[in-house]
SEMARGU-507334 format. One record per residue (C-alpha): residue number from 1; residue in three letters; x, y, z. Coordinates in steps of 0.2 Angstrom, whole numbers, always signed. Layout:
<r n="NUM" res="ala" xx="X" yy="Y" zz="Z"/>
...
***
This chain:
<r n="1" res="met" xx="+125" yy="+1" zz="-81"/>
<r n="2" res="arg" xx="+125" yy="-9" zz="-65"/>
<r n="3" res="arg" xx="+119" yy="+6" zz="-55"/>
<r n="4" res="ile" xx="+104" yy="+8" zz="-67"/>
<r n="5" res="tyr" xx="+100" yy="-10" zz="-66"/>
<r n="6" res="tyr" xx="+100" yy="-9" zz="-47"/>
<r n="7" res="asn" xx="+90" yy="+7" zz="-47"/>
<r n="8" res="ile" xx="+77" yy="+0" zz="-58"/>
<r n="9" res="thr" xx="+76" yy="-16" zz="-46"/>
<r n="10" res="val" xx="+74" yy="-6" zz="-30"/>
<r n="11" res="thr" xx="+62" yy="+7" zz="-38"/>
<r n="12" res="thr" xx="+51" yy="-7" zz="-44"/>
<r n="13" res="leu" xx="+50" yy="-15" zz="-27"/>
<r n="14" res="ser" xx="+47" yy="+2" zz="-19"/>
<r n="15" res="val" xx="+32" yy="+5" zz="-30"/>
<r n="16" res="ala" xx="+25" yy="-13" zz="-27"/>
<r n="17" res="val" xx="+27" yy="-10" zz="-8"/>
<r n="18" res="ala" xx="+19" yy="+7" zz="-9"/>
<r n="19" res="leu" xx="+4" yy="+0" zz="-18"/>
<r n="20" res="leu" xx="+3" yy="-15" zz="-6"/>
<r n="21" res="ile" xx="+3" yy="-3" zz="+10"/>
<r n="22" res="gly" xx="-9" yy="+9" zz="+1"/>
<r n="23" res="thr" xx="-21" yy="-5" zz="-3"/>
<r n="24" res="val" xx="-20" yy="-12" zz="+15"/>
<r n="25" res="glu" xx="-24" yy="+6" zz="+22"/>
<r n="26" res="leu" xx="-38" yy="+8" zz="+10"/>
<r n="27" res="leu" xx="-46" yy="-9" zz="+14"/>
<r n="28" res="gln" xx="-44" yy="-5" zz="+33"/>
<r n="29" res="val" xx="-53" yy="+12" zz="+30"/>
<r n="30" res="leu" xx="-67" yy="+3" zz="+20"/>
<r n="31" res="ala" xx="-69" yy="-11" zz="+32"/>
<r n="32" res="glu" xx="-71" yy="+2" zz="+46"/>
<r n="33" res="arg" xx="-83" yy="+13" zz="+36"/>
<r n="34" res="leu" xx="-94" yy="-2" zz="+30"/>
<r n="35" res="ala" xx="-93" yy="-11" zz="+47"/>
<r n="36" res="gly" xx="-86" yy="-26" zz="+39"/>
<r n="37" res="asp" xx="-85" yy="-41" zz="+50"/>
<r n="38" res="gly" xx="-79" yy="-57" zz="+45"/>
<r n="39" res="gly" xx="-63" yy="-67" zz="+41"/>
<r n="40" res="phe" xx="-55" yy="-55" zz="+29"/>
<r n="41" res="phe" xx="-60" yy="-39" zz="+38"/>
<r n="42" res="ser" xx="-54" yy="-46" zz="+55"/>
<r n="43" res="leu" xx="-38" yy="-51" zz="+47"/>
<r n="44" res="leu" xx="-35" yy="-33" zz="+41"/>
<r n="45" res="ala" xx="-40" yy="-26" zz="+58"/>
<r n="46" res="arg" xx="-27" yy="-37" zz="+67"/>
<r n="47" res="leu" xx="-13" yy="-33" zz="+54"/>
<r n="48" res="asp" xx="+3" yy="-27" zz="+63"/>
<r n="49" res="phe" xx="+12" yy="-13" zz="+53"/>
<r n="50" res="gly" xx="+28" yy="-16" zz="+63"/>
<r n="51" res="ala" xx="+29" yy="-34" zz="+58"/>
<r n="52" res="leu" xx="+24" yy="-29" zz="+40"/>
<r n="53" res="gly" xx="+39" yy="-16" zz="+41"/>
<r n="54" res="tyr" xx="+51" yy="-30" zz="+46"/>
<r n="55" res="gly" xx="+44" yy="-40" zz="+31"/>
<r n="56" res="val" xx="+47" yy="-26" zz="+19"/>
<r n="57" res="val" xx="+65" yy="-24" zz="+25"/>
<r n="58" res="gly" xx="+68" yy="-42" zz="+23"/>
<r n="59" res="leu" xx="+60" yy="-42" zz="+6"/>
<r n="60" res="phe" xx="+72" yy="-28" zz="+0"/>
<r n="61" res="val" xx="+87" yy="-38" zz="+6"/>
<r n="62" res="leu" xx="+81" yy="-53" zz="-3"/>
<r n="63" res="val" xx="+77" yy="-44" zz="-19"/>
<r n="64" res="trp" xx="+94" yy="-35" zz="-18"/>
<r n="65" res="ile" xx="+103" yy="-52" zz="-16"/>
<r n="66" res="ala" xx="+92" yy="-59" zz="-30"/>
<r n="67" res="ser" xx="+97" yy="-45" zz="-42"/>
<r n="68" res="val" xx="+115" yy="-47" zz="-38"/>
<r n="69" res="val" xx="+114" yy="-66" zz="-42"/>
<r n="70" res="val" xx="+104" yy="-62" zz="-58"/>
<r n="71" res="trp" xx="+117" yy="-48" zz="-63"/>
<r n="72" res="lys" xx="+132" yy="-60" zz="-61"/>
<r n="73" res="ala" xx="+124" yy="-76" zz="-67"/>
<r n="74" res="gly" xx="+115" yy="-69" zz="-82"/>
<r n="75" res="arg" xx="+130" yy="-59" zz="-87"/>
<r n="76" res="ile" xx="+119" yy="-44" zz="-90"/>
<r n="77" res="glu" xx="+134" yy="-32" zz="-92"/>
<r n="78" res="gln" xx="+141" yy="-42" zz="-106"/>
<r n="79" res="arg" xx="+125" yy="-44" zz="-115"/>
<r n="80" res="trp" xx="+119" yy="-25" zz="-114"/>
<r n="81" res="ser" xx="+136" yy="-17" zz="-116"/>
<r n="82" res="val" xx="+135" yy="-18" zz="-135"/>
<r n="83" res="phe" xx="+121" yy="-5" zz="-134"/>
<r n="84" res="val" xx="+132" yy="+7" zz="-124"/>
<r n="85" res="arg" xx="+143" yy="+19" zz="-133"/>
<r n="86" res="ser" xx="+160" yy="+23" zz="-126"/>
<r n="87" res="asp" xx="+165" yy="+40" zz="-131"/>
***
């Protein structure tokens, strides 16, 4: 059950990160095509994906630590084990 919990946590974060990166890429293409100049578009043009990658790795570590704390402090295994049959 713990493995499923961690898999759901990591998969959810993976989907969120993929949506974030895809949105940034889409906005960069749109800014280039529409010749967008200004505060937001210049911020997108200066965005460093290397630094963003380090942030994503840090986010995965923080979410993993938070999920461990929630698992232990919330006693999720005891609360959900009543729904699991042991054959």
